N, C-alpha and C positions, 0 to 999 in steps of 0.2 A: 383462585383455585382453593379447594378445601376438601379434607376428608382422607381417611386412611384406615386400613385394618392392620392389626398387629401381625408381625411375622411370627413364624413358629418358635422363635427364640426371644420373644418380646421382653425386653427390659431387665428383669431381675438377674438373670444369669449372664448378662453382658452381651447378649446377642442383639440383632437389629430390633429396633423398637417400632418400625413402621415400614410401610410399603407404599411409595408414592404412586405406584401404578393404580392404586385404588383410592384416588383422592376424592371420594364422594361420601365417606361415612365417618367423618371426624367426630360427630356427636355420639357415635356408638363406641368410640375408643376410650379406654380407661383414663387417658391423659391427653388432652388436646395440646399441651405445651410442646410436644414433639413437632407438631405440624406448624405451630407458630414460629418455633425456632428455625424450622426448615425454610419457611418463607422469608424470614429475616436474613438467613444465609444467602438465599438466592438473590434477594434485592440488593445485597452488598456487592455482588459481582458487577464489575464495570459495564459489561455488555447489557445487563438488565436495565441500566439507566438509559442506554442508547435505544433499547427496545421501547421503553416508556416514551421517550421523545419522538420516536418514529410514529407510534400510535397516536400521540397527541397531534402531531402534524397532519396525520391522515384524517383526523376529525375536522380539520379546517380551522377557520377563525373561531375562537372559543368564547370570547368576551360576551357575556349576557346570554349564553346558550344553556339549554337543558340537556344533560348527559346522564345516561344510565351506565354504570360500570358493573357488568354482570360477572359474578365470581370474584368479588372484591377482596376476599380473604380478610386480612387485618386492616384493610382500608388505606394503606399508605399511598397507593396509586390514586385512589379517589381523592385523597387530600391534595395531591398535586394538581389534579384536574380542577378541584374547587378553587384553588388560587388562580387558575387560568380563566375560569368563567366569571369570577368575581361575584360581588353581592347582587348584581343585577341578573345573574343566572342561577342555576342550581344543579347539584349533582346528587344522584341517588346511587349508593353502593348496595348491591344485593349479593347474598351468598346463601348457599344451601344449608350451611352450618350455622346454628345459633351461637355456638362457641366462638366462631370467627367473627360474627356480627357483634357479639358482646365485646370482644377484644378491640374491634374497630372503633366502637363507641368509646371504650375506655381510653383509647389513644387520642381522642379528641374529635370534635365536630365543629361546624359553624352553622349559623342559621340557614345557610343555603346548601348545607351538606348533611344528608341523612343516610342511615344504614337500615336495611330491612332484610329479614330472612325471606328468601324466595327461591323457587325452583326454576332453573333456566328453561325447562321445557314448558312451563306455564307461568309466565311472568304476570304479576297481578296488576297490570296497567292496561288502559284502553289502547286502541289502535292509534297510531300516528301522534303520540303524545310528546316524544322527545326529539330534539334536534339531532342527537347522535347517540350511538351505543358503542360500547367498548367491551371486548371480552379477551382477556389475556390468559392463555393456558387453561381454557375452559372446555371448549368443544371436544378436545381430545379425551376428556373424561366422561362425556355424556353417553348414557346408554342409548339414547335416541338422538344422534347428532343432527339428523335432518330436522326434527322438531325444534331443537334448540336453535339452530341456525334460522329457521323460519320465524321464531319468536323475536330474535334480534331485529329482523327486517320489519316485523309487524308493528313494533312499538315506536319505530322511527318515522317521522313525517316524510312525505314525498319531497325529494330533493335533499334530505338529510344524509348524514354520513355514518358509515360503520367503520370500525377499526378492530381487527381481529388478529391475534397472534397465536400460533400453535407450532409445536415441534413436529419434525418428521424423525421418528426414533430410529429409522434405518440409517440415518446419517451419522450416528454415533461413531467416533473414532477413538481408539485407545492404543497407545504405543506400548506393546507388550511382546516379548520374544516368543511366547506360545501362541502362534497365529491361529491354530485350529480351536483351541479352547476359547480364545478371545472372540473368534467369529461366532461360536456357539453362544457365548454369554451375551453378545450384542443382539443376536436373534431372540434369545429367550427374554431378555429385558424389553426388547421392542414389542414382541408378541404379547407380553403381559399387559399392555395398555389397551383399553377399549377401542381406541381409534388411533393406532400408532402411525398411520399415514395422513393424519388430519392436515398437517401443514401443507403437503403437496396437493391436497384436494380443495383448498379454500377457493381458488379461482373458479373451478368447475362448480362447486356447490352453490356459490353465491351468484354465478352467472345463471344457473338454472332457476334461481329465485328472482330473477329479473333485475339484478343489480347491474349498474353500468359504471363507467369511469373507474374501472378496477385497476389498482396498482398493487405491486407486490415487492416487498423488500426483504431479502434474506439477512438473517443475523446468525452468526456463528458464535456460540458461547464457549469459551475456553474455561473448563471447570477445574478449580483447585481439587487436590486429592481428597481432602476432608469432605467437601461438598459432593464430589462424585461418589464416594463410598456411602454417604448417607442416602444418596439418590437411588442406588441400585442394590445395596446390601440386603434390604428386606425382600425385594423381589427375587433375588437369587436364592435366598433361604427358603422362600415359599416354593420356588420352582424345583428345588432339590427335594423338598418334602412331597411335592406332587409327582415326582418322577419325570419332570420335564427337562431337567438338567442332568446330563450323563456324568458329569464330574462327581467324584467322591468328595466327602467332606475334607479329606486331607489334600486332595488335588485343588479344591477351591481355596483352601487356606494357603497353599503354596502360591497360587495365582495372586492372591491378595498380598502376600509377603513380598513378591517381586515388585508390585506397584508401590508398596510402602517404602521399600528400599530406594526405588527410583525417586520418590518424593523426598526422601531424606537427603539425597545428594543433588537435588534440584533438577532432575531429569524426567519427572512425571509429565505426561501430556495426555489430555483427553478433551474432546470437544463434541458439540452437537449443534446442528443447524435447525433453525425454525424460520418461519415466514410470517411477516407482518403484511396483512392485506388491508387496503383502504378501498371503499366502494361507496357509490351514491345510490340511494333508494330511488326507484323509478317514479316519475311523475304521474304514471297511469297504471 
């Protein structure tokens, strides 16, 4: 995943620096470090490791295989896959952002691991070239989700495997005493994503593309306060500026203060659920 626009208080005055709901424009942001740090924070959460293992398992036996990791970001997941395929296979990590690809290359490659800037809607590869394709937290950001899903299928050989993970943003849960404000905040942050129901739609979308042997595994991510705040603060600031959030600045600040105090005494709780889909490309 990659990209973000700055929120209305970006950076200098202490406001939010990014909006993860717009994870497609990282190369137009003044500083890509915000997004790189965000991805590193996410990958440090234990459930993200389990998600990576689920996706790898859904790709099947990986030794000697060719895999494309679409939306590779900083390339950490692609490096894990490269270890699994070994020197007799190869992994290509692609990302829309050249800044992310540069960071992925900086973190290290192998002769059988390469990184390339590419648009998920138009992958620069022939039909049926890879044994498998992986996309974690990618389709939910695509302006044309149908085209991006079809591209994943197109570049995989008949009988090959896909592994896709996306969130369903309506599954967000936040323990807060102000129920009505929290419900509005969940709705606003969910609706701010291009494809906020992508997770629940994976089975249908890929069934319509002729995939079979489809499996689905839910993963609920419990988010630390710091990561949760970084995830939604920019979106809420933008929603307030656009008039889509009815809370006043002082009301929103009070809402955050309650959560900060809950975190201070060890009582903060927030989670979100996503779905990992594995599927086989049709032989015909």
